[in-house]
C-alpha positions in Angstrom: 6.4 184.7 49.1 3.0 183.4 48.6 3.4 183.0 44.9 6.7 181.4 45.4 5.4 178.9 47.9 2.4 178.3 45.8 4.6 177.6 42.8 6.7 175.2 44.9 3.5 173.5 46.1 2.2 173.0 42.6 5.6 171.5 41.6 5.4 169.2 44.6 2.0 168.0 43.6 3.1 167.4 40.1 6.1 165.4 41.3 3.7 163.2 43.3 1.6 162.6 40.3 4.7 161.7 38.3 5.7 159.3 41.0 2.3 157.7 41.1 2.4 157.2 37.3 6.0 155.7 37.6 4.8 153.2 40.2 2.0 152.1 38.0 4.3 151.6 35.0 6.7 149.5 37.2 3.7 147.4 38.3 2.8 146.9 34.6 6.4 145.9 33.9 6.3 143.3 36.6 3.1 141.6 35.1 3.9 141.9 31.4 2.9 139.4 28.9 5.6 137.5 27.0 4.3 137.6 23.5 6.7 134.9 22.4 4.4 132.3 24.1 1.3 134.3 23.7 -0.7 131.9 21.6 -2.2 128.7 22.9 -0.1 126.6 20.5 3.1 128.2 21.9 1.9 127.6 25.5 1.2 124.0 24.5 4.8 123.7 23.2 6.1 125.2 26.5 4.1 122.7 28.5 5.5 119.8 26.4 9.0 121.2 26.9 8.5 121.3 30.7 7.5 117.7 30.8 10.4 116.7 28.5 13.0 118.5 30.6 11.6 116.7 33.7 12.0 113.3 32.0 15.4 114.2 30.7 16.7 115.4 34.0 15.6 112.2 35.7 17.7 109.1 35.0 15.8 105.9 34.1 16.1 104.7 37.7 14.5 107.9 39.0 11.6 107.5 36.5 11.0 104.0 37.9 10.7 105.5 41.4 8.2 108.0 40.1 5.7 105.5 38.7 7.1 104.2 35.4 5.2 101.1 34.3 6.8 97.9 32.9 5.2 96.8 29.7 4.3 93.2 29.4 5.9 91.1 26.7 8.4 93.9 25.9 11.5 92.9 27.9 12.6 95.7 30.1 10.7 98.4 28.3 9.1 100.9 30.7 6.5 103.7 30.1 5.9 107.0 31.8 3.1 109.4 30.7 1.8 112.9 31.2 -1.5 114.5 30.3 -2.0 118.0 28.8 -4.6 120.1 27.0 -4.5 122.1 23.8 -7.4 123.7 21.9 -10.1 122.2 24.1 -8.6 118.7 23.6 -6.8 116.4 26.0 -3.6 114.6 24.9 -1.5 112.0 26.5 2.3 112.0 25.9 4.1 108.7 26.7 7.8 108.1 26.9 9.1 104.6 26.3 12.5 103.8 27.6 14.8 101.0 28.7 16.9 100.8 31.8 19.9 99.8 29.7 19.6 102.1 26.6 23.1 101.2 25.3 23.5 98.7 22.5 21.9 98.1 19.2 18.3 96.9 18.6 18.3 93.5 17.1 16.0 93.1 14.0 14.2 90.0 15.2 14.1 90.5 19.0 10.8 89.1 20.1 10.7 91.5 23.1 10.5 94.6 20.9 7.7 97.1 21.0 5.8 97.4 17.7 7.3 100.8 17.0 10.8 99.5 17.8 10.3 96.7 15.3 8.8 99.0 12.6 11.4 101.8 12.8 14.4 100.4 14.6 14.3 102.9 17.4 15.2 102.4 21.1 13.6 105.2 23.2 10.7 107.1 21.8 7.7 109.4 22.5 4.1 108.9 21.5 1.6 111.6 21.7 -2.1 110.8 21.1 -5.5 112.3 21.8 -7.4 110.9 24.8 -10.3 109.7 22.8 -12.1 106.4 22.1 -10.0 105.8 18.9 -6.7 107.1 20.4 -5.6 108.4 16.9 -5.6 111.8 15.1 -8.0 111.6 12.2 -7.3 115.1 10.9 -4.1 115.3 8.9 -3.4 119.1 9.7 -3.9 118.4 13.3 -1.5 115.5 13.3 1.2 117.6 11.6 0.7 120.4 14.0 0.8 118.1 17.0 4.0 116.4 15.7 5.6 119.8 15.0 4.9 120.9 18.6 6.7 117.9 20.0 9.6 118.3 17.5 10.1 122.0 18.5 10.0 121.1 22.2 12.5 118.3 21.7 14.8 120.7 19.8 14.6 123.2 22.6 15.6 120.5 25.0 18.4 119.3 22.7 16.9 115.8 22.8 17.3 113.2 20.0 14.3 111.2 21.0 12.0 110.2 18.1 8.3 111.2 18.4 5.3 109.5 16.9 1.6 110.4 16.4 -1.0 107.7 15.6 -3.1 108.7 12.6 -6.0 107.4 10.4 -8.1 104.5 11.5 -6.9 102.4 14.4 -7.1 99.2 12.4 -4.5 100.5 10.0 -1.8 100.9 12.8 -0.6 104.0 11.0 1.9 106.5 12.4 3.8 109.6 11.4 7.0 110.5 13.2 10.1 112.7 13.3 13.6 112.5 14.9 16.4 115.0 15.0 19.7 113.4 14.1 21.8 116.0 16.0 23.0 117.3 12.7 21.5 119.0 9.7 19.7 115.7 9.0 16.3 114.7 10.2 14.7 111.2 10.1 11.0 111.0 9.2 8.8 108.0 9.9 5.6 106.8 8.3 3.7 103.5 8.7 0.4 102.3 7.1 -1.4 99.1 6.4 -3.4 97.6 3.5 -6.1 95.3 4.9 -7.4 93.9 1.6 -6.8 93.7 -2.1 -3.0 93.7 -1.9 -1.5 94.2 -5.4 -0.2 91.0 -6.8 3.2 92.5 -7.3 3.5 93.2 -3.6 2.8 89.6 -2.8 6.3 88.6 -3.9 9.7 89.5 -2.7 10.7 90.9 -6.1 7.9 93.5 -6.0 8.6 94.4 -2.4 12.3 94.9 -3.2 11.4 97.3 -6.0 9.0 99.1 -3.7 11.9 99.9 -1.3 14.3 100.9 -4.1 11.7 103.3 -5.5 12.0 105.4 -2.4 15.6 106.5 -3.2 16.1 105.7 -6.9 15.2 108.0 -9.8 11.7 107.4 -11.0 12.8 107.2 -14.6 15.1 104.2 -14.0 14.1 100.6 -14.8 14.5 99.2 -11.3 14.5 95.6 -12.5 17.8 96.0 -14.5 19.7 98.3 -12.2 21.8 97.1 -9.2 21.4 98.6 -5.8 23.2 97.1 -2.8 20.4 96.7 -0.3 20.6 94.9 3.0 17.9 92.3 3.4 16.6 90.2 6.4 13.5 88.0 6.5 11.5 86.1 9.1 8.8 83.6 8.1 6.2 82.2 10.5 4.5 78.8 9.7 1.7 77.4 11.7 0.7 73.7 12.0 -2.8 72.6 11.5 -5.0 72.5 14.6 -5.1 69.1 16.2 -8.7 68.4 15.5 -10.2 65.2 14.1 -10.5 66.2 10.4 -7.0 67.5 10.2 -5.5 64.6 12.0 -7.3 62.0 9.9 -6.1 63.8 6.7 -2.6 63.8 8.1 -2.6 60.1 8.8 -3.9 59.2 5.3 -1.0 61.1 3.7 1.7 59.7 6.0 3.4 56.3 5.9 2.9 53.7 8.5 5.8 55.0 10.5 4.6 57.7 12.9 7.4 60.2 13.2 5.5 62.7 15.4 4.3 60.2 18.0 0.6 60.9 17.3 -2.1 58.2 17.5 -3.5 56.3 14.6 -6.8 57.0 12.8 -10.0 57.0 14.7 -8.4 57.5 18.1 -8.2 60.5 20.4 -4.9 62.0 21.2 -5.0 60.7 24.8 -6.3 57.2 24.1 -3.1 55.6 25.4 -3.0 57.9 28.5 -3.7 56.5 31.9 -6.7 58.7 32.5 -8.4 57.8 29.2 -10.4 55.0 30.9 -12.3 57.6 32.9 -12.4 60.7 30.8 -11.1 62.3 27.6 -9.1 65.4 28.1 -9.0 68.3 25.6 -5.7 68.5 23.9 -4.0 71.6 25.5 -1.7 71.9 22.5 -3.5 73.7 19.7 -0.4 73.5 17.5 3.0 74.9 16.9 4.5 78.0 15.3 7.7 77.6 13.4 9.8 80.7 12.7 12.5 80.6 10.0 15.0 83.5 10.1 17.3 84.6 7.3 19.9 86.9 8.8 21.0 90.2 7.1 22.5 89.7 3.7 23.3 92.0 0.7 21.0 91.9 -2.3 21.8 93.7 -5.5 18.9 93.1 -7.9 15.4 91.8 -8.3 16.6 88.4 -9.7 18.2 87.6 -6.4 14.9 88.3 -4.6 13.1 86.0 -7.0 15.6 83.2 -6.2 15.1 83.8 -2.4 11.4 83.5 -2.8 11.9 80.0 -4.2 14.3 79.0 -1.4 13.2 76.3 1.1 12.8 77.3 4.7 15.4 74.6 5.5 18.0 77.0 4.1 17.2 79.6 6.8 20.0 80.2 9.3 17.8 79.8 12.3 14.6 77.9 13.3 12.5 78.7 16.3 9.5 77.0 17.6 6.7 78.3 19.9 3.7 76.6 21.5 0.1 77.4 20.7 -2.2 76.5 23.6 -5.9 75.9 23.5 -8.1 78.5 25.1 -10.4 77.2 27.9 -13.8 76.2 26.7 -15.5 75.9 30.1 -15.1 73.8 33.3 -12.1 71.5 33.0 -12.8 67.8 32.7 -10.7 65.6 35.0 -10.3 64.0 38.4 -10.1 67.3 40.2 -13.5 68.6 39.1 -15.2 65.3 40.1 -13.4 65.1 43.4 -14.7 68.5 44.2 -18.2 67.1 43.9 -17.2 64.1 46.0 -16.1 66.5 48.8 -19.5 68.1 48.6 -21.1 64.7 49.0 -19.0 64.1 52.0 -20.3 67.3 53.6 -23.9 66.2 52.9 -23.3 62.7 54.3 -23.8 63.9 57.9 -27.5 64.5 57.2 -28.5 60.8 57.5 -27.5 57.8 59.6 -27.8 55.2 56.9 -27.2 55.1 53.2 -30.8 54.0 52.5 -32.0 57.3 53.9 -30.7 59.2 50.9 -32.7 57.1 48.4 -35.7 56.2 50.6 -39.0 57.7 49.4 -40.3 57.8 53.0 -37.5 60.0 54.3 -39.0 63.5 54.6 -35.7 65.1 55.4 -34.2 64.5 52.0 -36.7 66.6 49.9 -34.1 69.2 49.2 -31.6 66.5 48.3 -34.0 64.8 46.0 -34.9 67.9 44.1 -31.3 68.8 43.3 -29.8 65.4 42.7 -30.8 62.7 40.3 -30.0 59.0 40.4 -28.9 57.5 37.1 -31.1 54.9 35.4 -30.8 51.2 36.3 -29.2 50.5 33.0 -26.3 52.8 33.8 -26.1 51.3 37.3 -26.0 47.7 36.0 -23.3 48.6 33.5 -21.1 50.0 36.2 -21.6 46.9 38.4 -20.8 44.7 35.5 -17.5 46.5 35.0 -16.8 46.2 38.7 -17.5 42.5 39.1 -16.2 41.3 35.8 -14.8 37.8 36.0 -11.2 37.0 35.6 -9.8 40.4 36.7 -6.7 39.9 38.9 -5.6 42.3 41.6 -2.4 44.3 41.0 -1.0 46.7 43.5 0.2 49.8 41.7 2.2 51.0 44.7 4.5 48.0 44.5 6.0 49.3 41.3 5.1 53.0 41.5 5.2 55.8 44.0 5.9 54.4 47.4 4.5 57.6 49.0 1.1 56.4 47.7 1.0 54.1 50.7 1.1 57.1 53.1 -2.5 57.8 52.0 -4.9 55.4 53.8 -7.0 54.4 50.9 -7.5 51.3 48.8 -4.9 50.4 46.2 -5.6 51.4 42.6 -6.4 48.0 41.2 -8.6 46.9 44.1 -12.4 46.5 44.0 -13.2 49.5 46.3 -10.8 51.8 44.5 -12.5 51.0 41.2 -15.9 51.6 42.9 -14.7 55.0 44.1 -13.5 56.0 40.6 -16.7 54.9 39.0 -18.7 56.9 41.6 -17.0 60.1 40.5 -18.8 59.9 37.1 -22.0 58.2 38.4 -24.8 60.8 38.5 -22.4 63.8 38.8 -21.1 62.2 42.0 -24.0 63.4 44.1 -24.8 61.8 47.5 -28.0 60.1 46.3 -26.3 58.5 43.3 -23.4 57.3 45.5 -25.9 55.8 48.0 -27.8 54.0 45.3 -24.7 52.6 43.8 -23.3 51.5 47.2 -26.4 49.7 48.1 -26.3 47.7 44.9 -22.6 47.2 45.3 -23.1 45.6 48.8 -25.9 43.4 47.4 -23.5 42.2 44.7 -20.8 41.4 47.3 -23.3 39.4 49.3 -24.3 37.4 46.2 -20.6 36.5 45.7 -20.4 35.4 49.3 -23.6 33.3 49.3 -22.7 31.7 45.9 -19.1 31.2 46.9 -17.9 33.3 43.9 -14.5 34.8 44.3 -14.4 38.6 44.6 -12.8 40.2 41.6 -9.9 42.6 42.0 -9.1 41.3 45.5 -6.2 39.1 46.7 -7.1 35.8 48.3 -3.8 35.1 50.0 -1.3 36.8 52.2 -2.1 38.9 55.3 -4.5 41.8 55.6 -2.9 45.1 54.4 -3.5 47.4 57.4 -2.1 50.4 55.6 -5.2 50.5 53.5 -8.7 51.8 54.4 -11.0 49.7 56.6 -13.4 48.9 53.8 -10.6 47.5 51.6 -9.4 45.4 54.6 -12.9 44.0 55.1 -13.3 43.1 51.4 -9.9 41.4 51.5 -11.0 39.5 54.6 -14.2 38.5 52.8 -12.2 37.4 49.7 -10.0 35.1 51.9 -13.1 33.7 53.7 -14.7 32.9 50.3 -11.5 31.2 49.3 -11.3 29.2 52.5 -15.0 28.3 52.3 -14.5 27.0 48.8 -11.5 24.9 50.0 -13.6 23.4 52.8 -16.4 22.5 50.3 -13.8 20.9 48.0 -12.3 18.9 50.9 -15.8 17.8 51.9 -16.6 16.6 48.4 -13.3 14.8 48.1 -14.0 13.1 51.5 -17.5 12.0 50.3 -16.0 10.7 47.1 -13.3 8.7 49.0 -15.9 7.1 51.3 -18.0 6.0 48.3 -15.0 4.5 46.7 -14.1 2.5 49.9 -17.7 1.3 50.2 -17.5 -0.1 46.7 -14.3 -2.1 47.3 -14.4 -5.8 48.3 -13.9 -6.9 51.9 -10.4 -8.3 51.2 -9.2 -5.2 49.5 -10.6 -3.2 52.3 -8.4 -5.1 54.8 -5.3 -4.6 52.7 -6.2 -0.9 52.5 -6.5 -0.7 56.2 -3.1 -2.1 56.7 -1.6 0.4 54.3 -3.1 3.3 56.2 -2.1 2.1 59.7 0.8 3.5 61.6 3.7 1.0 62.1 4.6 0.5 65.8 7.8 -1.4 65.5 11.0 -0.6 63.7 11.4 -4.2 62.7 8.4 -4.0 60.3 10.3 -1.5 58.1 12.4 -2.7 55.2 15.5 -0.6 54.9 17.0 2.1 57.0 15.2 5.1 58.3 16.9 8.3 59.7 15.1 9.0 62.9 16.2 12.7 62.7 14.7 13.3 59.3 11.5 11.3 59.4 8.4 13.5 59.7 4.8 12.8 60.7 5.1 9.0 61.1 8.5 8.6 62.9 8.5 6.3 65.9 10.3 7.0 69.2 13.6 5.2 69.8 12.8 4.8 73.4 11.3 1.4 74.2 9.1 2.9 76.9 7.4 5.2 74.3 7.4 2.9 71.3 3.7 2.6 71.4 3.2 6.4 71.0 3.1 7.9 67.5 4.5 11.3 66.5 2.3 13.4 64.3 2.6 16.8 62.7 6.4 17.2 63.0 8.1 19.8 60.9 11.6 18.6 61.9 14.0 18.4 64.7 15.0 21.4 66.7 18.8 21.7 66.7 20.6 20.8 70.0 17.3 20.6 72.0 16.0 17.5 73.7 13.0 16.7 75.8 13.7 16.9 79.6 11.9 13.7 80.5 12.7 11.2 77.8 16.0 12.6 76.6 14.8 12.5 73.0 15.3 15.1 70.3 12.7 17.9 70.3 10.5 18.2 67.2 9.1 21.5 66.0 5.4 21.1 65.1 3.4 22.3 62.2 1.1 25.1 63.6 -1.9 26.9 62.3 -1.4 30.3 60.8 -2.3 33.2 63.0 -5.9 34.3 62.2 -6.3 37.2 59.9 -7.5 40.4 61.5 -8.5 43.8 60.2 -7.6 47.1 61.9 -10.8 47.2 64.0 -10.2 43.6 65.2 -6.7 44.5 66.3 -8.1 47.5 68.2 -10.6 45.3 69.9 -7.9 42.8 70.8 -5.8 45.4 72.4 -8.7 46.8 74.3 -9.5 43.3 75.6 -5.8 42.9 76.7 -5.7 46.3 78.4 -9.0 45.6 80.2 -7.4 42.6 82.0 -4.2 44.4 82.9 -1.4 41.9 82.5 -0.9 41.2 78.8 0.3 37.7 79.6 -3.1 36.6 81.0 -4.4 36.3 77.4 -7.9 37.0 78.6 -9.3 37.2 75.1 -10.7 34.0 73.7 -8.7 34.4 70.5 -5.4 34.3 72.4 -6.6 31.2 74.3 -7.4 29.5 71.0 -4.1 30.4 69.4 -2.1 29.2 72.5 -4.1 26.0 72.8 -3.6 25.2 69.2 0.2 25.6 69.5 0.2 23.4 72.6 -1.8 20.7 70.9 0.4 20.6 67.9 3.5 20.5 70.1 2.1 17.6 72.1 1.3 15.7 68.9 4.9 16.2 67.6 6.5 15.4 71.0 4.4 12.7 72.8 6.7 12.6 75.8 6.9 16.4 76.2 6.1 18.2 79.4 5.1 21.8 80.1 8.7 22.9 80.5 9.6 21.6 77.1 6.9 23.6 75.5 8.1 26.8 77.3 11.7 26.2 76.2 10.5 26.0 72.5 7.6 28.5 72.5 8.8 31.2 75.0 12.6 30.8 75.6 12.6 33.9 77.7 10.6 32.1 80.4 13.3 29.4 80.8 16.1 30.5 83.1 19.5 28.7 83.1 21.3 28.2 86.5 24.3 30.4 87.0 26.8 27.7 88.3 30.4 29.1 88.6 32.0 25.6 89.1 30.2 24.2 86.1 31.1 27.1 83.9 34.8 26.7 85.0 34.8 23.0 84.1 33.1 23.7 80.8 35.8 26.2 79.9 38.6 23.6 80.6 36.9 20.9 78.5 35.8 22.9 75.5 37.0 20.1 73.2 34.4 17.5 74.4 32.1 16.2 71.6 28.3 16.3 71.4 27.9 12.8 72.8 29.7 13.6 75.9 27.7 16.8 76.4 24.5 14.8 76.2 25.6 12.7 79.2 25.3 15.8 81.4 21.5 15.6 81.8 19.1 17.1 82.6 20.0 20.8 81.7 20.3 23.0 84.7 17.4 25.5 84.6 13.9 26.4 85.7 10.7 28.2 84.7 10.5 31.9 85.1 8.6 33.4 88.0 5.5 34.2 86.1 5.3 30.7 84.6 5.9 29.0 87.9 3.2 30.9 89.8 0.3 28.9 91.2 -2.7 28.8 88.9 -0.7 29.9 85.8 -3.1 30.0 82.8 -0.5 28.6 80.5 -0.1 25.4 82.6 -3.9 25.1 82.8 -4.2 25.3 79.1 -1.3 22.8 78.7 -3.0 20.2 80.9 -6.3 20.5 79.0 -4.9 20.7 75.5 -5.3 17.4 73.5 -2.5 16.1 71.4 -3.7 17.0 67.9 -1.6 18.0 64.9 -2.6 21.2 63.1 -4.2 19.3 60.3 -6.8 17.8 62.7 -7.5 20.9 64.7 -10.5 23.2 64.3 -9.4 26.2 62.1 -8.6 29.3 64.1 -10.3 31.3 61.3 -14.0 30.5 60.9 -14.7 31.7 57.3 -18.5 31.6 57.8 -18.5 33.6 61.0 -15.9 36.2 59.7 -17.6 36.5 56.3 -20.9 37.4 57.9 -19.2 39.9 60.1 -17.8 41.7 57.1 -21.2 41.8 55.3 -22.8 43.2 58.5 -20.2 45.9 58.6 -20.7 46.9 54.9 -24.5 46.9 55.3 -24.6 49.0 58.4 -21.8 51.4 57.5 -22.7 55.0 58.3 -22.7 57.5 55.3 -20.0 59.8 56.6 -17.7 56.8 57.4 -18.2 55.5 53.8 -17.6 59.0 52.3 -14.5 59.6 54.3 -12.9 56.4 53.1 -14.2 57.1 49.5 -12.5 60.5 49.5 -9.2 59.1 50.7 -9.3 56.3 48.2 -10.5 58.4 45.3 -7.7 61.0 45.8 -5.1 58.2 46.0 -6.5 56.3 43.0 -6.6 59.5 40.9 -3.0 60.4 41.8 -1.9 56.8 41.1 -3.7 56.9 37.8 -2.1 60.2 36.7 1.3 59.1 37.8 1.3 56.3 35.3 1.2 58.8 32.4 4.2 58.7 30.1 5.6 62.2 29.8 9.3 61.7 29.2 12.1 62.9 31.4 10.6 66.0 33.0 12.0 66.6 36.4 9.4 69.3 37.2 6.6 66.8 36.8 8.4 64.3 39.0 8.7 66.9 41.7 5.1 67.9 41.3 3.8 64.4 41.6 5.9 63.7 44.7 4.8 66.9 46.3 1.2 66.1 45.4 1.4 62.8 47.3 2.8 64.6 50.4 0.2 67.3 50.3 -2.6 64.7 49.9 -1.3 62.6 52.8 -1.3 65.7 55.1 -4.7 67.0 54.0 -6.4 63.5 54.2 -5.0 62.6 57.6 -7.9 64.1 59.6 -10.3 61.7 57.7 -8.6 58.7 59.3 -9.5 59.7 62.9 -13.2 59.6 62.3 -13.8 62.9 64.0 -15.2 64.9 61.1 -18.3 67.1 61.0 -20.3 68.7 58.2 -18.9 72.2 59.0 -15.4 71.1 59.7 -12.5 73.2 58.4 -11.2 69.9 56.9 -13.9 70.2 54.2 -12.4 73.5 53.0 -8.9 72.0 53.2 -10.2 69.2 50.9 -11.6 71.7 48.4 -8.2 73.4 48.3 -6.6 70.0 47.7 -8.8 69.6 44.6 -7.3 72.9 43.4 -3.8 71.6 43.9 -4.7 68.4 42.0 -6.3 70.5 39.2 -3.0 72.4 38.8 -1.0 69.1 38.6 -3.5 67.6 36.2 -3.2 70.6 33.9 0.6 70.5 33.8 0.5 66.7 33.4 -1.9 66.9 30.4 0.4 69.4 28.7 3.5 67.3 29.4 1.8 64.2 28.0 0.7 66.0 24.8 4.1 67.5 24.2 5.8 64.1 24.8 3.6 62.5 22.1 3.9 65.2 19.5 7.7 65.6 20.0 8.5 62.0 20.6 11.4 62.1 18.2 12.7 65.4 19.6 12.7 64.9 23.4 15.0 67.8 24.1 12.5 70.2 22.6 9.7 68.7 24.6 11.7 69.2 27.8 12.7 72.8 27.0 9.2 73.9 25.9 7.6 72.4 29.0 10.3 73.9 31.3 9.6 77.3 29.8 5.8 76.9 30.2 6.2 75.5 33.7 8.3 78.5 34.9 5.8 80.9 33.2 2.8 79.1 34.7 4.3 79.3 38.2 5.0 83.0 37.9 1.6 83.9 36.5 -0.3 81.9 39.1 1.9 83.4 41.9 0.8 86.9 40.6 -2.8 85.9 40.6 -3.4 85.8 36.9 -6.1 83.6 35.5 -5.2 80.4 33.6 -6.9 81.7 30.4 -4.7 84.8 30.3 -1.6 82.6 31.0 -2.5 80.4 28.1 -2.9 83.2 25.6 0.2 85.1 26.7 2.7 82.3 26.7 4.8 82.6 23.5 8.3 81.7 24.5 10.5 80.5 21.6 12.9 77.7 21.5 15.7 77.4 19.0 15.6 74.2 16.9 18.8 72.3 16.3 19.6 71.0 12.8 19.0 67.4 13.8 15.5 68.3 15.0 14.4 70.1 11.9 13.2 67.0 10.1 10.9 66.2 13.1 9.2 69.6 12.9 9.0 69.5 9.2 7.1 66.3 9.3 4.4 68.1 11.3 3.5 70.1 8.2 1.7 67.4 6.3 1.3 68.2 2.6 -2.2 69.4 2.0 -4.8 67.4 0.1 -7.1 68.8 -2.5 -10.3 68.2 -0.5 -9.2 70.1 2.6 -11.3 73.1 3.2 -8.5 75.2 4.6 -6.5 75.1 1.4 -6.4 78.3 -0.6 -4.7 79.6 -3.7 -1.0 80.0 -2.9 0.3 83.5 -3.5 3.6 83.5 -1.6 6.8 81.6 -1.9 9.1 79.9 0.6 6.7 76.9 1.0 7.2 74.3 3.7 5.8 71.0 2.5 3.2 72.9 0.6 2.3 75.3 3.4 2.8 79.0 2.9 3.8 81.2 5.8 1.0 82.8 7.8 3.2 85.9 8.3 6.2 87.2 6.4 8.3 89.9 7.8 11.1 91.7 5.9 13.5 94.5 6.7 15.2 96.4 3.8 17.8 98.9 4.7 20.3 101.2 2.9 23.4 102.8 4.5 25.3 105.9 3.3 28.3 107.8 4.6 28.1 111.3 5.7 31.1 113.6 5.4 31.9 116.7 7.5 30.9 117.9 10.9 27.3 118.8 11.0 26.5 118.2 14.7 24.7 121.1 16.3 25.8 120.7 19.9 28.2 118.7 22.1 29.8 116.6 19.4 33.3 115.8 18.4 34.8 116.3 14.9 33.8 113.3 12.9 35.2 113.3 9.4 33.0 110.4 8.1 30.2 108.4 9.5 27.9 105.7 8.1 24.2 106.1 8.9 21.1 104.2 7.9 19.4 106.5 5.4 16.5 104.3 4.4 14.8 101.5 6.2 11.6 99.7 5.4 9.8 97.1 7.5 7.2 94.9 5.7 4.8 92.6 7.5 1.9 90.7 6.0 0.5 88.0 3.8 -1.2 87.8 0.5 -4.3 89.5 2.0 -2.7 91.9 4.4 0.3 94.2 4.1 1.8 96.6 6.5 4.8 98.9 5.5 6.8 101.1 7.9 9.4 103.5 6.3 12.0 105.7 7.8 14.0 108.2 5.7 16.9 110.4 6.6 16.9 113.8 4.8 18.6 117.2 5.1 16.7 120.1 6.4 
């Protein structure tokens, strides 16, 4: 029993050991190593495969949601990437795809990626090391890397082509591979020669033979055998830069007719532009690129290629033009940059109470200002004043024939004296506050000299009313100009009067008596020879009434229809009256305040209103000697004469409507009375009537005293506070700058019309706070004005480009409109995204197709080169355009073959025959540079 149990126990123990060993073996099976991916290279392939399957399983839209990036200047091409490691190196694999992968890739699509253009592929992979160069310099490493991607693509049954950048980055070299889904594989290779291009490869014939050599037998003479090769070509020509030397050379070789619209010799491109009086803008157009495209055609031998090389670009099927813009060379020169300085001066103008404080040596508070701001020399100042006060310059209001919205800005008109002062100030001493103060002080002194010497103010109208829509300084200067004119007239009348008295004194006594009779007023109608119409006679007509025959009528302007005097039953005469005195805006405000201070507006408490009313009354008395107060009211203020409401009289008048005028005169006097306010006791109007003498307007004291008003204007100008001056200068300078720019000729560009109109509206809104005189140095309005200068700079930039395009494409206005429209849309988009202007200029390369009738205009831009031009070089390429060789020549050779039988590896239908592109070569370069990209289909 014991041994039996013992044996069973040993067996039991052995069984436990076996179970323990079995469990260990099972654990080892669960954690076994798969030796098919045991090496690091195989793990690398597996990692690539995992990434590829994730990309394949996600549709393009899903990839967009997972962070795919849109490439700039590549249409709708997106990129997604993944990083991985192999052999202690980091790699980045990128997948390029489109959201609409269907359709063929056009050969000369300008939105293509570089690899799409070189190899004619749609979607593709690029795997490259994450290094400074971004290329694989070791050839075995590149082949191994490409093989890993090819195996992973094959495992995923993907037909995406894969590329690896190799060699030096400047060579733009690639190797690549693509499975065709059959027993065929397409291999890619691209490289570049940066110098010493073989002469044979500079010509189309040699390039054709280079392509044919890739599939023809090496023993064949390629020049005598025919091979049907598809050929397409694109040539890019570039106009000379629009600098002085090239433009002068261009003008010498051209006839007198200017077909491109450029200016003649010795002139800047913008000499005829409206802003050229103030600054010269850099031409934003550096030149144009002309692209001539030959579509795909069949070529059979080298001789045809030689003929194509001699063909003119005019024979190309399509011409495209693109704009080349100048890069920014620093701060832009224009109104906007100077107006920004003027706004700074406005902010500093609150630091002093008088303009003299900014230039005074004794002012201690201006030390900081003096150290930072310099006043130009007296020579410069005198030159500016001479231009401002030049004799014979007439005033012309631009707003009358230009933008009516310009009047919404309360500034001086463009052609006025103050507007010209403001524009000159922008470029006087960098528009600092000290320079402005110095120029203003001398400006006011010059104005006073004109007043004291009775010299007419230039650039100011001397007739008409004061334009209250302008700034107050312009109103004051207009008032002063009128006062000077009136003062000159009074001086002339005084001299004429003195001369007449001297002439009378020299006459004999008898002649003097005869002369007196000739100047006397006749008092009897019998003394006149001939008939006189009493209703038409003016100034010296006598009354028909015998009781008033001794009274003379003076200053009559004519009879008032159907009105007669109440007392004498004579026809009422309307008198000549003095013109209402001219008033500026501040004078109107003072007048209204005076009226409001006395309550009733009809009291006319102000002395000016008394003078005006008294003048009218005196003139009315002189023209109507028998008139009474009621007659004056009936003529001057008909609303204060109330007709009686007599029912019986109105009834009788309705039954006798056919009565003539004579009968109606018999019903006298007219039934009416003065209004209540005119009939009140102590009425001011009646008091003035009783005291007013009977004097015609010609004998009255002028309502406008030119001497008094002129001195008031000068006092205002000399005591004007700095901030008040600068506020009006800012408004006027913005308005004058916009008015100047809007006179630029840029053709029919609707976008610019809209921009200019919007600019005026924006300016009117931003400048409105300056008109209320409630500004301070730290006001938010200052920042608004700085933003306004940015808006003006934007419009100025677009306008400069529009003007340049209009001049260069004067004979092709459609191209000018289309190119500007493309740039305008591009500029709006880039600025909205926050891009800088420099990047926008460099990236804009939109092309416009040239019509046949426009080709001659563009061809004339390529002026035949002269022997002494430094840019000329030995020509090595054909297809010349007026002696200019293309800067870039791009060619695509291709060969197609038919494949028989079904060789598809997976998911393919039976196709008995299919044509595929077996060879393709893309060539790009010039005589000094050549890049070749080749794709070849071969059987594995």
